[in-house]
N, C-alpha and C positions, 0 to 999 in steps of 0.2 A: 485512498479512501480517506481515500478513506482515511480518515483519521489515522480513514481510514482515519485522529480526531479529527483526527481529524479525522477504522479498523477499522475507519473501515476502516482496506484495504486491504494481483496478479499473482499462480502459486505452485509450489510443488516439491520440496525435497527433504527429507527427514533429518536425522541429526548427525552431522558429521564434521563439525568445524575442527580446525586444526589447532593444536595447542603449541604454538611456537614459543619457546621460552627464551628469554634474553640471556639467561645464565648458562644453559646447557650443562647442568649438573648431571651426575650419574643417576641411573634409574634407581630411585630410592622410595618412590611412592609419593614424594613431595610434589607440590605444585611446581610446574616448570621443569620437571625431570625429563630426561631423554626417553625416547621410545625404546622398545626392546632391541630394535635394529641399530641403536646407537645414534639415531637421528634426533631431531627436535620435534616436539609435538606442539602444534599451535591450535588453540581453540577459537572457533568462531561461535559467538553467542547468538542465540535466537530468542527474541522476545515477541510474544504474540498471545492472543487469547486461545489457549489450548483446551479450555473447558467453557461451558456456557453458551449463550445464544450465538456468538460469533465464531465458535470453534471451527466451523466448516472452512472459514477463511484462514484462521490461524494454523490449523493443521496442514493446510495446503502450503502455507509459507514454510513451516517447519520441514515438511517432507522435501520440498524443493531445494532448500538449503542443504539438507542431508545429501541429496543427489549430487549437488555441486561438489561437495566435499568428497564423496565417494569417487566421483569422476577425476578430481585432482589427484587423489591418492593412487587410483588405478594407473593414471598416466605418469605418475611420479613427476608431476608438473613442476613442483619446487623441490629440487634435489636436496635430500637431507632433511626434509620437512614432512611430517605426517599431520594431516588436519583431522580435527574431530569437532563435533558440535556439542554445545551445551544449551538445551532449550529450557526456557522458563515461561511459565504461564502468568500473564498479566491480567487475565480475566476482563480485559478491556477497561481496567481501572487505573487512573493515573497514579494512585498511591502504590499500587502493586508494581507498576512500571518503574517508579522511582526506586523502590526497594530492590527490584531486580537489577537495575542499573548499578546500584552500589555493590551488589554481589558480583557482578561482572568485573567491575573495576578492581575489586579486592583479589581477583584471581589473575595472577601475573601471566598465565598462559593465554589469556584472552587478548587477541590483537585486533578484534573487530566484532561488531554486533550487527546482525540483520534484524530489522524491525524498528518500531512496532507497527501494528495495523492502524491504530487510531491516532489521529493528530493530537487529541487531548492528552493521550498517554505520552506521546513524543515530547510535548511541552514540559512534562515533569521529569524527563530523562536527559534532555539536552545539556543542561549545565553540569550535571553529574559526570557525563562522558567528557565534556569539553575540558573540565578542570583536570581530568586525568589524561587528556590528549588521546582518548580512545575513540576510534572512528565508529560511526553509526551510519548505516545505509538502510533506509526504509524502502520497501517495495510498494508501499500503499498510502503513505501520508500525502494529503493533497492541500492542506491549509497553507496559503502563501506566506503567512507570517513566520513560519518555521525557518524559512531560508532568507526572506527579504525584509523581516522586521514588521512590527505592528503597524507602521505607517507606510506599508509597501505600495499603496495606491498613489502616494504623493512623493515619497522619498525612500527608495529601497536601500536597505543597509543589512548586511549579513550578520546575524547575531552570534552564530557559532560555526567556526571553521571545521569542526569535527563532524558536522551533520551533512549528510547527502541523501538523495533519494532518486530512485529510478522511475518513479511515477511522476506524471506531470501534475500541475496544480489546479486548484479551483478557480484561480484567476483566468484560466483557460477553459476548464471543464464547464463551469456555469454558463458563460457566454456561448460556448459551443452548443450546449443544449438549447439555449434560448433561440439561437439562430435556426436550429432544426425545427423546433416547435412552431415558431412564427412563420418562417419562410417555406418550410417543406410540409409540415403537418397542417399549416394554415389555421392555427389556433390563435385567437386574439384576446381572450379573457381568461386570466389565470387566477387561481386561488393558491396562495403560497403558504406552506406549512413547514415548520422545522421543529427539531427536538431540543433546541436551545444549547446544544453542545457545539464545540468549536468547529467540527467538521460540517455538521448540518446547517448551522446558522450562517457560516461563511459561504457555503455553496448556494444557499437560498438567496443570499445578498447579491452575489455576483450574477446569478441567473436573472434576478429581478431587475438589476440595473441595465442589463443588455436587452431584456424583453421590452422594457418600457422605452428604451432608446430606439428600438425598432418600430415602435408604434403600438405595442400591445398594452393592455390595461390590466392592472391588478385590481380584482373585484373583491378581494378579501385576504386577510392574513390571520394566522393563528399559530400558537406554540403549543406543543403537546408535552406531556410528561412521559418520558420513555419507559418509566417503570410501570405504566398501566397498559392495559390492552383494550380498554373501552373508549372508543373514539366516536361514539354515536352523536355526541353533541357537536363535534367538529364536522362530522359527516352531514348533519342537518344544515349547518351553516353553508357548507359547500353547495348543497342542493339549492338552497334559497338564494345564493349569490348569482346564479346564472352563469357560472364559470363553464367554459368548454374544455378546460384542462386543469389539472392540479399539479403543482410542483412541490415535491417533498424533499427537504434537506435532512437527511438522516440515514438510517441503516435498515436492513431488511427485517429484523425482528419486529419492528413497529410498522414498517411500510406495508408488509403483507396484510396484516389485520386491518390497517387503515384503508387500503384499497378495497378490501372486501366490504367493509362497513359503509364506505362512500357509495358503492354500487347498490348495496342493500337499502340505502336511504333514498334511492331513486335518481341519483346523479350518475348517469351512464357516460362518464367522461374518463379519459385515460389519466393515470397517475404517472408522473415522470420523476425520476430521481437520478442520483449520481451513481458512482461505482459502489457505494455503500449498499445499494439494493440489488446490484447485479450478482445474483447468486440463485441457484435452483431452489433454495429454501424459501425465497420470496414467493415463488410460484406455488409452492406447497402450502404456505400460510394463506395466500390470497385465494387459492382455488381457481375456479373458472373465471372469477372476477379479474384475474390478472391479464386475461386476453386483451391485447392492445396496449398494455402498459409499456412504458419506455424507460430505458436507463442508459446513461453514458458510462463508459469505462475507458481507462487509459489504454493506449495502444490499439493494435488491431487484434482480432481473434487469433490466439496462438495457433489454433489448428490450421489457419490459412497461411501462415508464414513459413516460407521455405527454410528460414533460419531456425525454426522451432521443431522441425521434423525429428531431429535426433533427440531433443529433449522429450518430446511426447513419447517416442519409442522407448527411451531409456526409463522414463517414469513408469510406464506400463510394465516393463520388464523387471523393474525393481520390486514390484508387488505391493506397493503401498495400499493400505486399506481405504484411504481417503483420496478424493480427487485433488488435483493441484489447484483447482478453483481459480478465482479471478486473478490472483497475484502470483501464481506459480512461476511463470516465466520471469516476472520481475524479481521474484525472490532468488531464483537461480542466478540472474544477472547481478543482483546485489551482492550475493556471496562471492561470485566470481570476480567482482571488482576488488573485493578485499584480498582474494587469492592472488590476483594480478599484482596488487600493491605489495603483498608479502614477497612475491617473487622478485620484484624490482629491488626491494630493500635488501634481500638476501644476496642477490647477484651483485649489488653495488658494494657489499661488505665482505667480499671474498668467500661467499658461500655460507655465511653465518649471520645470525641475527645480532644487531648491535644492541648495546645496553639501553639505548633510547628507541627501541623498536616501535613502540606505540606512536610516538610523535612522527617518526619517519614513515610509518604505514599510512597515517592520516594524511600526511603531505603527499604521499604517492598516489592515494586515491584521487586527489584533485586532478591528476594528469593522466589517469587511465583512459584508454581508448581501445575498444575491441569490438568484434562482431559477436553480439550476444544472441540469446534466444529471441529477444524482442526486437532485434535490429542493432544498429550501431549504439554502443553504450559509451557515453562520456558525460562530463558535468561542466556546467558553466561557472561563472565567477561566484554565483550564489550557492553552488552545490546542487542546483536543480538539473534534472535530466535534460539533455539537448534534444531528445526525441519527444516531440510535442504532438504525436498522433493520438487521435481519439476515435472512438466508435460509438454509434448509437445502436442499441439493441432493442428489439421489440418482442414481446411475448406472443408467440404464434404456435398453436398446436401443443400447448403445454410446455414450451421450451423457449429459451432466449435465442433469437436469431438475429444476426447482424443485419441492420437496415441501411447503415451509412457509415463510412469511414473517411477521415480527412484530418486536416489541421485547421486550427482556428485562425481566422483572419479578422481583425477588428473591423467593425462596421464604421462607415464614414459618418 
């Protein structure tokens, strides 16, 4: 997502990161102390919006990381190491994310962080983590510039080697949506709206470029203030434009009311968005107006994947109050990539964490490769997920239902 900035932003596991310490001191209550069993505790941090409008996604991320940690501990996956999680609420705000990043860095037991949801929040955290050689794996960020630089369309350059993500990017998601809207849904006139944030604006841009390349026409554009819920003026512009579809770059707290008000204005056209609107809360906010609306999201529906059956069963058995939501599976895989890296570093160092554990864990994440909840998990030279699958979902009968899954192929 999602910023996901880019929050949005696949989900599921509560709080259990492991606190591996580099010093292995005796249990004294200090940071980096041994666990009661004489082993090392390693903390996996979680940064996500745990309160506020996007908390449904954030809590799914937290719970799913927690589940990964519980699973690793139950299996004694890294001998001599107990994982725990430390979850912090960024409220989808870059300033809070940056503050949380500094707090994670100051805790020597933290060897990796899962999150954030929003791309804009990630932008505020990347340098803080990179300076400390602390690895960050997001399950939801989709802004291309996080991994490929601000000039990614003409000259890709990775800004931070400590940043990775298990979600694919808007460079793929936007065009994938455009191809479906134009080629499959047969819509040719679009009104494009975004919330001016990193995630939304970037997604709208890549959608528009592909849509017009295919032959579609942009009949209007508008930016909204995400802090308001009155979109009547924009809705009237949509109706008067003659658009047969609306593309919205942003997240569900605004997309739901926007869809409802567009229909109320007399424009009975579908609203299409990215993974930032793919959540049941969108349907609750839009009401019956949501019927026929579309959203793209990373990967395939977790419930349909053979690789996710154990995750779905374990999540249910764990009794979490919240759903794993859109990023649960990706959050579990993000946490597991850190766990795999810790295992590699410990194994390579005679069963102990080295003094430069953070740097070595970051380097090890680059080379992880395993069969995860969402499929094969590995990273390319930019830190991006090698899994490029996406799905289009349609609101039908008051629920999101998969309409099409596939990978993006650039149009000629």
